[in-house]
C-alpha positions in Angstrom: 0.5 23.4 -0.5 -2.9 22.3 -1.7 -3.1 19.3 0.6 -2.0 21.5 3.6 -4.7 24.1 2.8 -7.4 21.4 2.5 -6.3 19.9 5.8 -6.5 23.4 7.4 -10.1 23.8 6.2 -11.0 20.4 7.7 -9.3 21.4 10.9 -11.2 24.7 11.0 -14.5 22.8 10.4 -13.8 20.6 13.4 -12.8 23.5 15.6 -16.0 25.4 14.8 -18.1 22.7 16.6 -19.0 23.7 20.2 -16.6 21.4 22.0 -12.9 21.1 22.9 -10.7 18.8 20.7 -7.7 17.0 22.1 -4.6 16.8 19.9 -4.9 13.0 19.5 -8.6 13.3 18.5 -7.8 15.9 15.9 -4.9 13.8 14.6 -7.1 10.8 14.2 -9.8 12.7 12.4 -7.3 14.3 10.0 -5.1 11.2 9.5 -1.9 13.0 10.7 0.4 13.1 13.7 -0.2 15.2 16.8 2.9 17.2 15.8 1.3 18.0 12.5 -1.8 19.2 14.4 0.3 21.5 16.5 2.0 22.9 13.4 -1.4 23.4 11.7 -2.8 25.2 14.8 0.2 27.5 14.6 -0.5 28.2 10.9 -4.1 29.1 11.7 -3.0 31.4 14.5 -0.5 33.1 12.1 -3.4 33.8 9.7 -5.4 35.4 12.5 -7.6 32.6 13.6 -8.1 32.7 17.5 -7.4 29.0 18.3 -7.3 28.6 22.1 -5.6 25.7 23.8 -6.5 24.5 27.3 -3.9 22.3 29.1 -4.7 19.2 31.1 -6.5 16.0 30.6 -9.9 17.7 30.1 -8.4 20.4 27.9 -8.0 20.7 24.2 -8.3 23.1 21.2 -11.2 25.3 20.2 -11.8 28.6 18.4 -12.3 31.7 20.4 -15.9 32.9 20.8 -17.2 36.0 19.0 -14.2 36.4 16.7 -14.6 37.3 13.0 -12.6 34.6 11.2 -10.4 35.9 8.3 -10.4 33.9 5.1 -7.7 31.6 3.9 -5.9 33.2 1.1 -6.1 31.0 -2.0 -5.7 31.6 -5.7 -8.2 30.2 -8.2 -6.3 27.0 -9.0 -5.7 26.3 -5.3 -9.3 26.8 -4.4 -10.5 24.4 -7.1 -7.9 21.8 -6.2 -8.9 21.9 -2.6 -12.6 21.7 -3.4 -12.0 18.7 -5.7 -9.8 17.0 -3.0 -12.5 17.5 -0.4 -15.2 16.2 -2.7 -13.3 12.9 -3.3 -13.0 12.2 0.5 -15.8 10.1 2.0 -16.1 11.7 5.4 -18.5 14.0 7.2 -15.7 16.4 8.1 -14.7 16.8 4.5 -18.3 17.3 3.4 -18.8 20.0 6.0 -15.5 21.7 5.0 -16.5 21.5 1.3 -19.9 23.1 1.9 -18.3 26.0 3.8 -15.7 26.5 1.1 -18.3 26.4 -1.7 -20.2 29.2 0.1 -17.3 31.6 -0.3 -16.3 30.5 -3.8 -17.1 33.0 -6.6 -19.7 31.7 -9.1 -17.1 31.1 -11.8 -15.2 28.7 -9.5 -18.3 26.9 -8.3 -19.2 26.1 -11.9 -15.6 25.0 -12.5 -15.6 22.6 -9.5 -19.0 21.2 -10.6 -17.6 20.5 -14.1 -14.5 18.8 -12.7 -16.6 16.5 -10.5 -18.3 15.2 -13.6 -15.0 13.7 -14.8 -14.1 11.8 -11.6 -15.7 8.5 -10.5 -15.4 7.2 -7.0 -14.0 8.4 -3.7 -10.7 8.2 -1.9 -8.8 9.6 1.0 -5.4 9.9 -0.8 -5.2 12.0 -3.9 -2.6 14.3 -5.4 -4.9 17.3 -5.9 -2.6 19.3 -8.2 -2.0 16.5 -10.6 -5.7 15.5 -10.5 -6.8 19.0 -11.4 -4.4 19.1 -14.4 -5.7 15.7 -15.6 -9.4 16.6 -15.1 -9.0 20.0 -16.6 -7.8 18.3 -19.8 -10.8 15.9 -19.7 -13.2 18.9 -19.3 -11.5 20.9 -22.0 -11.3 17.9 -24.4 -7.6 18.6 -24.9 -4.9 16.0 -25.5 -2.8 15.3 -22.4 1.0 14.8 -22.6 2.7 13.2 -19.6 5.7 11.4 -18.3 4.8 7.9 -17.1 6.7 5.6 -14.7 6.1 2.0 -15.8 5.9 -1.0 -13.4 9.6 -1.7 -13.9 10.7 1.9 -13.1 11.3 2.8 -16.7 10.0 6.2 -17.9 7.9 6.8 -20.9 6.3 9.8 -22.7 2.6 9.3 -23.6 0.0 11.4 -25.4 -3.6 10.6 -24.9 -7.2 11.9 -25.2 -8.3 11.8 -21.6 -11.9 10.9 -20.6 -12.4 9.9 -17.0 -10.4 9.7 -13.7 -11.7 6.6 -11.8 -11.0 5.4 -8.3 -11.0 1.6 -7.8 -9.1 -0.9 -5.8 -7.4 1.7 -3.7 -5.9 3.7 -6.6 -6.8 6.4 -9.2 -6.7 5.5 -12.9 -7.1 7.6 -16.0 -9.1 6.0 -18.8 -7.9 7.5 -22.1 -7.5 7.0 -25.8 -3.8 6.4 -26.5 -2.9 8.4 -29.6 0.2 6.4 -30.6 -1.4 3.0 -30.0 -4.8 3.9 -31.3 -6.6 2.1 -28.5 -8.1 2.6 -25.1 -5.6 2.5 -22.2 -5.6 2.7 -18.4 -2.9 4.6 -16.5 -2.2 4.8 -12.8 -2.6 8.5 -11.8 0.1 8.3 -9.2 2.6 7.3 -11.9 1.7 10.3 -14.1 3.4 13.7 -14.3 1.4 15.9 -16.7 3.3 18.3 -19.0 2.0 21.8 -19.6 0.7 23.1 -21.9 -1.8 20.5 -23.0 -2.2 19.5 -26.6 -4.8 20.3 -29.3 -8.5 19.8 -28.7 -10.1 16.5 -29.8 -13.5 15.2 -30.9 -14.9 13.0 -28.2 -15.2 9.3 -28.9 -17.8 6.9 -27.5 -16.6 6.0 -24.1 -16.3 2.2 -23.4 -18.1 0.6 -20.5 -15.9 1.8 -17.6 -16.4 -1.2 -15.4 -15.6 -3.8 -18.1 -12.6 -1.7 -19.4 -11.1 -1.3 -16.0 -11.5 -4.9 -15.2 -9.7 -5.9 -18.3 -7.1 -3.2 -18.0 -6.2 -3.9 -14.3 -6.1 -7.6 -14.9 -3.8 -7.4 -17.9 -1.8 -4.2 -18.1 -1.5 -2.2 -14.9 0.7 -4.6 -12.9 4.3 -5.8 -12.7 3.3 -9.5 -12.8 0.4 -11.1 -14.8 -0.7 -14.7 -14.3 -2.8 -16.7 -16.7 -4.4 -19.8 -15.1 -6.7 -22.6 -16.2 -9.2 -23.2 -13.5 -11.4 -26.3 -13.3 -14.5 -24.5 -12.1 -17.3 -22.6 -13.7 -16.5 -19.1 -14.8 -19.2 -17.4 -12.6 -17.9 -19.1 -9.5 -14.3 -18.0 -10.1 -15.3 -14.4 -10.9 -17.3 -14.3 -7.6 -14.2 -15.5 -5.6 -11.6 -13.3 -7.4 -13.4 -10.1 -8.5 -10.0 -8.5 -9.3 -9.4 -11.0 -12.1 -10.6 -11.2 -15.7 -12.4 -14.5 -16.1 -13.4 -16.1 -19.5 -15.4 -19.4 -19.8 -13.8 -22.3 -21.7 -16.8 -24.6 -21.1 -19.3 -25.2 -18.4 -16.8 -26.5 -15.9 -13.5 -24.8 -17.0 -12.4 -21.2 -17.4 -9.3 -19.1 -18.0 -8.4 -16.5 -15.3 -6.0 -13.6 -15.8 -4.9 -11.6 -12.8 -2.3 -9.0 -12.1 -0.3 -7.8 -9.1 2.9 -6.0 -8.2 4.0 -9.1 -6.3 3.9 -12.9 -7.0 2.7 -13.3 -3.4 -0.6 -11.5 -4.1 -1.1 -13.7 -7.2 -0.7 -16.7 -5.0 -3.3 -15.4 -2.6 -5.7 -15.1 -5.5 -5.1 -18.8 -6.4 -5.6 -19.8 -2.8 -9.0 -18.3 -2.9 -10.1 -20.5 -5.7 -10.6 -23.8 -3.8 -10.4 -25.6 -7.1 -7.8 -27.4 -9.2 -5.8 -25.2 -11.6 -2.8 -25.1 -13.9 -0.5 -22.0 -14.0 1.0 -20.9 -17.3 3.2 -18.2 -15.7 5.0 -16.0 -14.9 8.1 -17.9 -13.7 8.2 -15.8 -10.5 4.8 -17.1 -9.5 5.7 -20.7 -10.3 8.8 -20.4 -8.2 6.9 -18.8 -5.3 4.2 -21.6 -5.5 6.9 -24.2 -5.3 8.4 -22.7 -2.2 5.0 -22.3 -0.6 4.1 -25.9 -1.4 7.4 -27.1 0.2 6.7 -25.0 3.3 3.2 -26.4 3.6 4.4 -30.0 3.1 7.0 -29.4 5.8 4.3 -28.2 8.2 2.2 -31.3 7.5 5.2 -33.6 8.1 5.9 -31.8 11.4 2.3 -32.3 12.5 2.3 -36.0 11.6 5.4 -36.6 13.8 4.2 -34.4 16.6 
C-alpha cells in the first residue's frame, strides 16, 4: 500500500507538468510496466483526479485543466512512510513529489519525517518503506528492536538489538546496531529483517563506531554466504584500491591479507581476477573448486587457440 501511494504521488507530479506523457514514458520514469501505469491512472480517476488520455502516436496522459485536485487519503504512518521512501530515492521526480507532499503534511508529521531522515544514510530506489519506518522509529526513540532474521543459509533467528543507523551501501540497506546477546556491534541486512511490535525498553546511547570502517569489516566478514581469506603478494593499498568491497590488512610492505564476502563463489572469483597479482586462497572449499574448474576452462581455451 505504501509503495503504491508513493508511486501515485510521483505519477501525479509528472502529470502536473504542462505536457502529455505516453504510457511507455511514464513506465520508464516510474520503473514499472505500462500495465501498471494504466492501473495507477484508473486509481487516480477513482479518487477524483481528472486524468485525460489522448489516443494515437502523439497522444498520452495529462491532468485536466482548471480542476481542483482532491488529496490522497493517508493516515499518519502511511504519510511518513511515503515521505521517507521518496526522500531515499535519488531522482528529480521523487524530490518534486516529496516537496509537494511536505507542503500538505501537518507540522507534527514534518518534524517526524525530518527526525527519521537523521537516522538513514545513503539513497536507494528500492526500499521497503513500512519495515524501514519501523526500524528508524526504534532508532529515533532509542528503543530496543526485536526482529526475526533470515540468515544467509535460509535459517531463521530471533535477535534483539539497540538500533542506531540504517545505511545504504553496495546496493542494499543495512542496520548498524548493538547486539544485546552478543554484546558487540553487528550489521544486519534490512531486507532479511521482520521487526516485531511492540519494541523493547529504551536504552542509553553508546558511542557509535566509524560507520564506514564498521560496514567495511561487517560486509567483508559476516553478511555473506561465502567468505574468502586470501594472501596477496601485493601492497595493501594497491589491493584495497582494486577491491574496495574487501577488508585488506597489511602483512608487510609487499604482502597483505584480503577478506571478501559474497553470496556466490563466482563473485569471489571475480574479485580475485581483479587483483592482477599472485595469491594463495585459504578457502572456502566452494571457491577453491570453482577456481579449479575456471582454470581448466581457461587452459582448454589456450590449447584450442594453440592448435587453431
